[in-house]
C-alpha positions as CSV (number, residue, x, y, z in Angstrom):
1,M,5.4,7.4,-10.5
2,H,2.0,9.0,-11.2
3,E,0.3,6.2,-9.2
4,L,0.8,8.1,-5.9
5,G,-1.2,11.1,-7.1
6,V,-4.0,8.8,-8.4
7,V,-4.1,6.9,-5.1
8,I,-4.3,10.1,-3.1
9,E,-7.3,11.0,-5.2
10,V,-8.8,7.6,-4.5
11,V,-8.4,8.2,-0.8
12,K,-10.1,11.6,-1.0
13,T,-13.0,10.1,-3.0
14,V,-13.4,7.3,-0.4
15,E,-13.3,9.7,2.5
16,K,-15.9,11.9,0.8
17,V,-18.2,8.9,0.2
18,A,-17.7,7.8,3.8
19,L,-18.6,11.2,5.1
20,E,-21.7,11.5,2.9
21,N,-22.9,8.1,4.1
22,N,-22.0,8.5,7.8
23,L,-19.5,5.6,7.6
24,T,-17.1,5.8,10.5
25,K,-14.8,2.8,9.8
26,I,-13.8,1.6,6.3
27,D,-12.5,-1.9,6.4
28,S,-11.3,-2.2,2.8
29,V,-11.4,-0.6,-0.6
30,V,-11.6,-2.7,-3.7
31,L,-10.1,-1.3,-6.9
32,Q,-10.5,-2.8,-10.4
33,I,-7.5,-2.2,-12.6
34,G,-7.4,-3.3,-16.2
35,E,-4.4,-5.2,-17.6
36,L,-4.0,-2.4,-20.2
37,S,-4.5,0.5,-17.7
38,S,-1.7,2.9,-17.2
39,M,-1.9,2.0,-13.5
40,I,0.5,-0.7,-12.3
41,P,-1.1,-2.8,-9.4
42,K,2.1,-3.3,-7.5
43,Y,2.9,0.4,-7.6
44,I,-0.7,1.1,-6.4
45,E,-0.2,-1.3,-3.5
46,S,3.1,0.3,-2.5
47,C,1.6,3.8,-2.7
48,F,-1.5,3.0,-0.6
49,P,0.1,3.0,2.9
50,V,1.7,6.5,2.1
51,A,-1.6,7.9,0.8
52,V,-3.7,6.7,3.8
53,D,-1.1,7.7,6.4
54,N,-2.7,10.2,8.9
55,T,-6.1,9.9,7.3
56,S,-9.3,8.3,8.4
57,L,-8.4,5.4,6.1
58,Q,-5.0,4.6,7.7
59,N,-6.2,1.1,8.9
60,T,-8.0,0.3,5.7
61,K,-7.0,-2.6,3.5
62,L,-6.6,-2.3,-0.2
63,K,-7.8,-5.1,-2.5
64,I,-7.0,-5.1,-6.2
65,Q,-8.9,-7.1,-8.9
66,V,-7.1,-7.2,-12.2
67,I,-9.5,-7.1,-15.2
68,P,-8.3,-9.1,-18.2
69,A,-7.7,-7.3,-21.5
70,N,-10.4,-9.1,-23.5
71,G,-11.2,-8.3,-27.1
72,I,-13.8,-9.6,-29.5
73,C,-12.5,-10.7,-32.9
74,K,-14.0,-8.9,-35.8
75,S,-13.5,-12.0,-38.0
76,C,-14.9,-14.9,-35.9
77,N,-16.7,-13.0,-33.2
78,K,-15.0,-14.8,-30.3
79,V,-13.6,-13.3,-27.2
80,F,-9.9,-13.7,-26.3
81,N,-7.3,-12.1,-24.1
82,V,-5.5,-9.5,-26.2
83,K,-2.5,-9.1,-24.0
84,E,-1.7,-12.7,-23.5
85,N,-2.0,-13.4,-27.3
86,N,-0.2,-10.3,-28.6
87,G,-3.4,-8.9,-30.2
88,Q,-4.0,-12.0,-32.3
89,C,-7.1,-14.1,-32.1
90,I,-6.4,-17.5,-30.7
91,Y,-9.3,-19.0,-32.8
92,C,-8.7,-17.6,-36.3
93,S,-5.4,-15.7,-36.0
94,S,-7.0,-12.4,-37.0
95,K,-5.5,-9.2,-35.7
96,R,-8.7,-7.3,-36.1
97,W,-10.6,-6.9,-32.8
98,D,-12.4,-4.5,-30.6
99,L,-11.4,-4.1,-26.9
100,L,-14.1,-5.2,-24.5
101,S,-12.2,-4.7,-21.2
102,G,-8.8,-4.1,-19.8
103,K,-8.4,-0.3,-19.5
104,E,-10.5,0.1,-16.3
105,F,-9.4,1.9,-13.1
106,I,-12.5,1.8,-10.9
107,I,-13.3,2.0,-7.2
108,K,-15.5,-1.1,-7.2
109,E,-16.4,-1.4,-3.6
110,I,-16.0,0.4,-0.2
111,V,-16.5,-2.1,2.7
112,A,-17.5,-0.5,6.0
113,Y,-17.9,-2.1,9.3
């Protein structure tokens, strides 16, 4: 499970941002995770309590936003969900597309109070 190492790095990054901005209490951290990312949201959620234990973020909540795996069809130029449709355009059945979103792993927001 490589998620634990990644979550530990997220915690370090958030702690650094908090320190640089004189934030004393972090209420929540919002992560955006793409449907095609190698990170699995339920594993990220299960690792988070371990990663924040005995840190300044131990009472911080984790929020995850899943970003859909959207592609744009090269034949009809319409956007569709690549994952849900097995890589086939729902409008023209083409399998030629460019990925627009879905591989992200981003710290979107740090909410302080």
